[in-house]
C-alpha positions as CSV (number, residue, x, y, z in Angstrom):
1,M,-44.6,131.3,155.2
2,R,-46.3,133.9,153.0
3,I,-42.7,134.3,151.1
4,W,-42.4,136.8,148.1
5,M,-39.4,136.3,145.5
6,I,-38.2,139.5,143.8
7,N,-35.1,138.0,141.2
8,H,-35.7,140.1,137.4
9,Y,-34.0,137.4,135.5
10,A,-35.5,134.8,137.3
11,E,-37.3,131.8,134.6
12,P,-39.5,128.7,134.6
13,Y,-37.7,125.4,135.9
14,G,-34.9,127.5,137.0
15,R,-33.4,127.9,140.4
16,Q,-35.9,130.7,142.2
17,H,-38.8,128.1,140.6
18,N,-37.0,124.8,141.9
19,L,-36.7,126.5,145.7
20,A,-40.8,127.9,145.5
21,G,-41.5,124.6,143.8
22,E,-40.0,122.0,147.3
23,L,-41.3,125.2,149.8
24,I,-44.6,125.3,148.0
25,R,-44.4,121.5,148.4
26,R,-44.4,121.7,152.2
27,G,-47.1,124.4,152.7
28,H,-45.1,127.9,151.7
29,R,-47.1,130.4,150.0
30,V,-44.9,132.1,147.6
31,V,-44.7,134.2,144.6
32,I,-41.6,135.0,142.1
33,F,-41.7,138.3,140.5
34,A,-40.1,138.6,137.4
35,S,-38.7,140.3,134.5
36,S,-40.8,139.6,131.7
37,F,-38.6,140.7,129.1
38,D,-36.1,136.9,128.4
39,H,-32.2,137.9,129.1
40,R,-31.0,134.9,127.3
41,T,-33.2,135.2,123.7
42,R,-34.0,139.5,124.4
43,Q,-37.3,138.8,123.7
44,E,-40.9,139.5,125.3
45,N,-41.9,136.0,125.9
46,R,-45.0,137.1,128.3
47,L,-46.4,139.5,128.0
48,A,-49.6,140.5,125.7
49,P,-48.9,144.6,123.7
50,G,-50.4,146.8,125.8
51,E,-49.9,144.3,129.0
52,K,-47.6,146.0,131.9
53,V,-48.1,143.0,134.9
54,K,-49.2,139.7,134.4
55,R,-50.0,136.5,137.3
56,E,-49.4,133.0,136.3
57,D,-48.9,129.1,137.7
58,I,-46.2,127.8,136.0
59,D,-46.4,123.6,137.4
60,G,-47.9,124.9,140.3
61,V,-45.2,128.3,140.6
62,P,-46.9,131.7,140.7
63,Y,-44.7,134.0,138.9
64,V,-45.5,137.9,138.9
65,W,-44.1,138.8,135.0
66,L,-43.6,142.8,135.1
67,R,-42.6,144.8,131.6
68,T,-39.6,146.1,131.8
69,P,-37.9,148.0,128.2
70,P,-35.4,145.0,125.5
71,Y,-32.0,146.3,125.4
72,P,-29.9,144.0,122.5
73,G,-26.8,143.4,124.8
74,N,-25.0,145.4,127.8
75,T,-25.2,148.9,127.2
76,S,-27.1,151.9,128.9
77,A,-30.6,150.3,127.8
78,R,-29.9,147.4,129.8
79,V,-29.3,150.0,132.4
80,W,-32.5,151.2,132.3
81,N,-34.1,147.6,132.2
82,M,-32.9,147.2,135.4
83,A,-34.1,150.8,136.6
84,V,-37.6,150.5,135.1
85,F,-37.2,146.4,136.6
86,A,-36.7,147.9,140.4
87,G,-39.3,150.6,139.6
88,R,-42.2,148.4,139.2
89,I,-41.6,146.1,141.7
90,W,-42.2,148.5,144.1
91,R,-45.0,150.1,142.9
92,V,-46.8,147.0,142.0
93,G,-45.4,145.4,145.2
94,K,-47.3,148.3,147.5
95,A,-51.2,147.7,144.7
96,A,-53.8,146.3,146.3
97,G,-54.8,142.8,145.7
98,F,-51.3,141.0,146.8
99,E,-51.5,138.8,149.8
100,R,-49.1,140.5,152.1
101,P,-45.5,138.6,152.5
102,D,-43.8,137.4,156.0
103,V,-40.6,137.9,154.0
104,I,-39.2,138.9,151.2
105,I,-36.0,137.4,149.3
106,G,-34.5,140.2,147.2
107,S,-31.6,138.2,144.5
108,S,-29.1,140.3,143.1
109,P,-28.7,139.6,139.5
110,H,-28.1,143.1,139.8
111,L,-28.3,145.6,142.7
112,F,-31.4,148.0,142.0
113,A,-33.2,144.7,142.6
114,A,-32.3,143.7,145.6
115,L,-32.3,147.3,146.6
116,A,-35.9,147.6,145.7
117,A,-37.2,144.4,147.5
118,Q,-35.5,145.5,150.5
119,R,-37.1,149.3,151.2
120,L,-40.8,147.0,149.9
121,A,-39.6,144.2,153.3
122,A,-39.4,147.9,155.3
123,R,-42.9,149.7,153.6
124,F,-44.1,145.4,155.2
125,R,-41.8,145.4,158.3
126,V,-40.6,142.1,157.7
127,P,-37.8,140.6,157.1
128,F,-35.5,141.1,154.2
129,V,-33.5,138.5,153.0
130,L,-30.8,138.8,149.8
131,E,-29.2,136.4,147.9
132,V,-25.9,137.4,146.4
133,R,-25.5,135.6,143.2
134,D,-22.5,137.8,141.7
135,L,-20.3,140.2,143.7
136,W,-21.2,143.6,142.5
137,P,-19.5,146.2,142.2
138,Q,-16.7,143.9,143.2
139,S,-17.6,141.6,139.8
140,L,-17.3,145.1,137.6
141,V,-13.5,145.8,138.6
142,D,-12.9,142.2,138.1
143,L,-13.8,141.1,135.0
144,A,-15.0,144.6,132.8
145,N,-11.8,146.5,134.4
146,V,-13.3,149.1,135.7
147,S,-12.5,151.7,138.0
148,A,-12.7,150.5,141.3
149,R,-12.8,155.3,142.2
150,H,-15.4,155.1,139.3
151,P,-18.4,157.6,140.8
152,V,-20.7,154.0,139.1
153,V,-18.3,151.3,141.7
154,R,-18.3,153.5,144.5
155,G,-21.5,154.5,144.1
156,L,-23.1,150.1,144.2
157,E,-20.5,150.0,146.5
158,K,-22.2,152.1,148.9
159,M,-25.5,150.2,148.1
160,E,-23.7,146.9,148.4
161,R,-22.7,147.8,151.7
162,Y,-26.2,149.0,152.9
163,L,-28.7,146.1,151.9
164,Y,-25.7,143.5,153.4
165,R,-26.9,145.8,157.0
166,R,-30.2,146.1,157.0
167,A,-30.1,141.5,155.1
168,A,-31.8,139.6,158.1
169,R,-30.5,137.0,156.7
170,I,-27.9,137.0,153.1
171,I,-27.4,133.7,151.1
172,S,-24.4,133.8,149.0
173,L,-24.4,131.2,145.9
174,L,-20.4,131.7,145.8
175,P,-19.5,129.1,148.8
176,G,-15.7,130.9,149.8
177,A,-17.4,134.4,149.3
178,V,-18.3,135.5,153.6
179,D,-15.0,137.3,153.8
180,H,-16.0,140.0,151.4
181,M,-18.9,140.5,152.4
182,V,-18.0,141.0,155.8
183,E,-15.3,143.5,155.0
184,K,-18.7,145.2,153.6
185,G,-20.7,145.4,156.3
186,A,-22.3,141.3,156.7
187,D,-22.8,140.0,160.1
188,R,-20.9,137.1,159.4
189,E,-23.4,135.1,161.6
190,R,-26.0,136.1,159.2
191,V,-25.0,134.1,155.9
192,V,-25.8,130.8,154.6
193,W,-24.3,129.4,151.8
194,I,-27.1,127.8,149.1
195,P,-25.0,126.8,145.8
196,N,-27.0,126.2,142.9
197,G,-28.9,122.7,142.3
198,I,-30.2,120.3,140.1
199,N,-33.9,119.5,140.1
200,T,-34.1,115.4,140.4
201,D,-37.5,115.2,139.2
202,L,-36.2,116.6,135.8
203,V,-33.7,114.9,135.3
204,P,-33.4,111.7,133.3
205,P,-31.9,108.3,134.7
206,P,-27.5,109.0,134.0
207,E,-27.0,107.0,130.1
208,P,-23.9,106.6,128.2
209,P,-23.8,108.2,124.4
210,A,-24.2,107.3,121.4
211,N,-21.3,105.9,120.5
212,D,-21.8,108.1,116.4
213,G,-18.3,108.5,115.3
214,V,-18.1,111.8,116.6
215,F,-16.8,113.0,119.9
216,T,-18.8,116.2,121.1
217,V,-17.2,118.6,123.5
218,M,-20.6,121.2,124.5
219,Y,-20.6,124.3,125.8
220,A,-24.3,125.1,126.9
221,G,-25.4,129.1,128.7
222,A,-24.4,132.2,128.8
223,H,-21.9,133.7,125.8
224,G,-21.0,136.9,127.7
225,L,-17.6,138.3,128.3
226,A,-17.0,136.4,131.5
227,N,-17.2,132.7,129.6
228,A,-14.0,133.7,128.0
229,L,-15.4,131.7,124.8
230,D,-13.1,133.6,122.9
231,Y,-10.6,130.5,125.0
232,V,-12.5,127.3,123.1
233,L,-12.8,128.8,119.1
234,D,-8.7,129.2,120.0
235,A,-9.0,125.3,121.3
236,A,-10.4,123.8,118.3
237,A,-8.4,125.7,115.9
238,V,-6.2,124.0,117.6
239,L,-8.0,120.4,117.3
240,Q,-8.9,121.4,113.8
241,Q,-4.4,121.0,112.5
242,E,-4.1,118.0,113.9
243,D,-4.5,115.2,112.6
244,L,-7.0,113.4,114.4
245,D,-8.2,109.5,113.6
246,R,-12.0,110.6,114.9
247,R,-14.1,113.4,114.7
248,I,-13.9,116.3,117.0
249,L,-17.1,118.8,116.9
250,I,-17.4,122.2,119.7
251,R,-20.9,123.1,120.0
252,F,-22.3,126.0,121.6
253,I,-26.1,126.4,122.2
254,G,-27.2,129.1,124.2
255,D,-27.1,133.3,124.1
256,G,-25.4,136.0,124.6
257,P,-23.5,140.2,123.5
258,E,-21.0,137.9,122.4
259,K,-22.7,135.3,120.6
260,S,-22.4,136.9,117.2
261,R,-19.4,138.0,117.5
262,L,-18.3,134.8,118.3
263,Q,-19.8,133.1,114.7
264,E,-18.4,136.0,113.3
265,V,-14.5,134.2,114.3
266,A,-15.6,131.1,114.4
267,A,-16.3,131.3,109.9
268,Q,-13.4,133.8,109.0
269,R,-11.0,131.7,110.6
270,E,-13.3,128.5,109.1
271,L,-14.1,126.5,112.3
272,T,-15.0,123.3,110.3
273,N,-15.4,121.7,114.0
274,V,-17.8,124.2,116.0
275,R,-21.4,124.6,115.8
276,F,-24.0,127.0,117.1
277,D,-26.9,126.7,118.6
278,G,-30.1,128.3,120.2
279,P,-31.4,128.4,123.8
280,V,-33.2,125.5,124.8
281,P,-36.2,125.8,128.0
282,R,-35.0,124.7,131.1
283,N,-37.5,122.0,131.4
284,R,-35.8,120.5,127.6
285,V,-31.9,120.9,128.5
286,Y,-31.5,117.4,129.5
287,D,-32.5,115.8,126.2
288,L,-29.7,118.2,124.6
289,L,-27.0,117.3,127.2
290,R,-26.9,113.8,127.5
291,E,-26.5,115.0,123.1
292,A,-22.5,115.7,124.6
293,D,-19.7,113.2,124.6
294,A,-18.7,115.7,127.6
295,F,-18.8,119.3,128.7
296,V,-16.2,122.4,128.8
297,M,-16.3,124.9,131.7
298,P,-14.4,127.8,131.5
299,L,-14.8,131.4,132.6
300,K,-12.5,134.1,132.7
301,H,-8.9,134.7,134.3
302,S,-10.3,136.8,136.8
303,P,-9.7,137.7,140.5
304,V,-13.6,137.7,141.1
305,F,-13.9,133.5,140.7
306,R,-11.4,133.4,144.1
307,W,-14.9,132.9,145.8
308,G,-16.0,130.3,144.1
309,V,-18.6,130.1,141.2
310,S,-22.1,127.7,141.6
311,P,-23.3,128.0,138.1
312,N,-26.3,125.9,136.7
313,K,-24.6,124.5,134.1
314,L,-22.2,123.0,135.5
315,F,-24.2,120.8,138.2
316,D,-26.6,120.3,135.0
317,Y,-23.3,119.3,133.7
318,L,-22.8,116.9,135.8
319,A,-26.1,115.9,136.7
320,T,-26.5,115.0,133.1
321,A,-22.9,112.2,133.8
322,R,-20.5,113.2,131.5
323,P,-17.5,114.0,131.9
324,V,-16.3,118.2,132.7
325,I,-13.0,120.2,131.6
326,F,-13.4,122.6,134.6
327,S,-11.2,126.1,133.4
328,V,-11.3,128.7,136.2
329,N,-9.7,130.0,137.9
330,S,-10.5,129.3,141.7
331,P,-9.7,127.1,144.7
332,I,-13.0,125.8,145.0
333,N,-13.8,122.9,142.3
334,P,-16.2,121.1,142.9
335,V,-15.6,119.0,139.2
336,A,-11.8,118.0,141.6
337,E,-13.5,117.5,144.5
338,A,-16.6,115.2,142.8
339,Q,-13.8,113.4,140.8
340,A,-15.6,114.1,137.5
341,G,-13.4,115.5,134.9
342,L,-10.6,117.2,133.9
343,T,-8.7,120.5,135.5
344,V,-6.9,123.3,133.1
345,P,-5.8,126.9,134.1
346,P,-8.3,129.0,132.2
347,E,-8.0,131.0,128.3
348,N,-5.2,128.5,127.8
349,P,-6.4,126.9,124.7
350,L,-3.3,124.6,124.2
351,A,-4.1,123.5,127.5
352,L,-7.7,123.0,126.8
353,A,-6.9,121.1,123.3
354,E,-4.5,119.1,125.5
355,A,-8.2,117.9,127.7
356,I,-10.0,117.4,125.4
357,K,-7.9,115.0,123.8
358,E,-7.4,112.8,126.5
359,L,-10.8,112.5,127.3
360,L,-11.3,111.6,123.6
361,Y,-9.0,108.9,123.9
362,M,-10.2,107.7,127.2
363,S,-12.2,104.1,127.1
364,P,-15.4,105.2,126.9
365,E,-16.0,102.9,130.4
366,K,-13.4,105.4,132.2
367,R,-14.8,108.9,130.9
368,W,-18.1,106.8,131.6
369,E,-16.9,106.0,135.6
370,M,-16.3,110.5,136.0
371,G,-19.6,110.6,134.3
372,L,-21.1,108.8,137.1
373,R,-19.4,110.1,140.3
374,G,-20.1,114.0,139.4
375,R,-24.3,112.6,138.9
376,E,-23.6,110.4,142.8
377,Y,-22.1,114.3,143.5
378,V,-24.9,116.1,142.5
379,E,-27.7,114.2,143.7
380,R,-25.7,114.1,147.0
381,Y,-24.9,117.7,147.8
382,H,-27.3,119.8,144.4
383,S,-30.0,118.2,144.9
384,F,-33.0,121.5,145.2
385,A,-35.0,119.5,147.6
386,R,-32.2,119.5,150.2
387,L,-31.0,123.0,149.2
388,A,-34.6,124.0,149.7
389,D,-34.2,122.4,153.5
390,K,-31.5,125.1,154.2
391,L,-33.8,127.9,152.7
392,E,-36.4,126.7,154.6
393,K,-34.7,127.1,157.5
394,T,-33.0,130.7,156.5
395,L,-36.3,132.1,156.3
396,K,-37.2,131.0,159.4
397,D,-34.5,131.8,161.6
398,A,-34.5,135.5,159.2
399,M,-38.8,136.1,161.3
400,K,-37.7,134.3,164.3
401,D,-34.8,137.0,164.4
402,K,-37.4,140.2,163.5
403,G,-39.8,138.4,165.3
């Protein structure tokens, strides 16, 4: 199969890269189309001045990088960035020099890119496969408190319904989202759950954490409103007030629109048990994660997570063989299923502080057993090799229907 993957925020060694690599190893020809502007670092990392498009091969995975305008955060400039990406996908996709695809996957970090992918698929008369990472516009309603009657929400909902109807197959990263999709017009039989996962070739063998006298609790990921990191700072403040016999350090790794404000809050509150570090490339993330004794997985208390969550960072945490504190309002809980950590209510700093202390005073052997159970869980259910099996079948089924 000749497969085009269109994902605005695709990055080397991320989900699309790993799935593409697995498909390429099986003889398929895959190209990833993505923005050259790095969403995490807010930097133009791929194109030289004056370049609009560039082809690049990264460890055997072909990319087409498209220039999009910069933006500082969740502002109107980011919306313009989305619109420009969608427009350039359409223009580049029609240009000569690209091998005609047999199937096109459009991913929905936002709906504009998915719509451009669908229109390209219609032009080439090939199946369109929609990958749903976040439920738009429901996330705006549940996370940003935008009215369901807002014209923007209603417009996005029309787009969402249109894409569900036009998709030959719908890939959901969220395990429980099928009912929502069916309500919006999707065919239940065409929805397939393919969550995030890990590349077992990149994950080093599990090793216990170093006993350096500091108990490090790490958060590594986006610093946005949905991540509820203010409550992690609140938990740090609770812990700092207590006279503990061993030092606790909470490390925040990554970037995002809330990072500067969070750093200011930590400085104003004189939190000496908190440290902020920048993001690292995906192929180096495990070296950093191994410096943790435990991880925290917080999300805002919101009904949008009732369909489950599938963030990359959660599976990276579990693969590192460290216990995870899961603080998400969701009935679907991989940490509890794997018996690989503790679960606390979201947006509850006292409960989070108590969970950190519970892990702190737990024997190293018991923490290690928790971590190993998490590692075994992701190797069994979330390796990209296994997920690529499902993706390959999904694409073949879409083509069979089209044929």
